C-alpha positions in Angstrom: 0.1 -0.3 0.3 1.2 3.0 -1.1 -0.5 6.7 0.4 -0.6 9.2 -3.0 -2.2 11.8 -0.9 -1.6 12.9 2.5 -5.1 13.6 4.0 -4.2 15.5 6.4 -2.6 18.3 4.0 -5.3 18.1 1.5 -8.6 17.9 1.0 -8.4 14.1 -0.5 -7.0 10.9 0.3 -5.3 8.7 -2.0 -3.9 4.9 -2.0 -2.7 2.8 -3.9 -2.3 -1.2 -3.8 -0.1 -2.7 -6.0 0.8 -6.6 -6.6 3.9 -8.2 -6.2 4.0 -9.2 -10.1 3.3 -5.3 -10.3 1.3 -5.7 -13.0 -2.1 -4.5 -11.5 -3.4 -1.9 -9.1 -5.8 -0.2 -7.7 -6.1 3.3 -6.1 -8.8 4.6 -4.1 -9.4 8.5 -3.6 -11.8 10.0 -0.9 -13.1 13.3 -0.7 -12.1 13.9 3.2 -13.3 17.5 3.0 -17.0 18.5 3.0 -16.7 22.1 1.8 -19.0 23.6 -0.5 -18.1 22.8 -4.9 -15.2 20.8 -3.7 -14.7 18.3 -6.3 -11.1 17.5 -6.9 -7.6 18.5 -6.2 -5.4 21.4 -7.6 -3.0 18.7 -8.9 -3.2 15.2 -10.6 -3.0 12.6 -8.3 1.0 11.0 -9.2 0.9 6.4 -9.5 3.7 5.4 -7.9 5.5 1.9 -7.7 4.9 0.4 -11.1 6.5 -1.3 -13.7 8.1 1.8 -16.0 8.0 -0.6 -19.0 4.6 -2.1 -19.0 1.6 -1.5 -20.2 -1.7 -0.8 -17.8 -5.0 0.2 -19.1 -6.8 2.2 -16.7 -10.7 1.8 -15.9 -12.9 4.0 -13.1 -15.5 2.2 -11.3 -17.6 2.5 -9.0 -19.4 5.8 -10.4 -22.9 7.3 -9.5 -25.4 5.6 -11.8 -25.8 7.4 -15.1 -22.9 8.6 -14.9 -20.0 7.7 -17.1 -16.0 7.8 -17.3 -14.4 10.3 -19.3 -10.8 7.5 -18.8 -11.2 5.7 -22.6 -10.6 2.5 -20.9 -9.5 0.7 -24.4 -6.1 3.0 -23.9 -2.4 1.6 -23.0 -0.1 3.8 -20.9 3.1 2.2 -20.0 4.4 2.5 -16.8 6.6 5.2 -17.2 3.7 7.8 -17.6 1.5 6.6 -14.9 4.4 7.7 -12.4 5.2 10.8 -14.4 1.7 12.3 -15.7 
């Protein structure tokens, strides 16, 4: 488990779990401050501990009913890109 964003210093918390082979990971983002109209952090959440040479697809799950993700789940990204973008 890796803490990507510290909830004590930001309005969100982000945690990432990576399997030992570094070919699968899951990220959890939480809004920890209930301020009016607060929806995102000022900076993107940068992933950690992926294999920079492996290829990954990204899929957003647990969306509200009727909402579609803006992430193209068919696109493939390198671990290097995901850890720097």
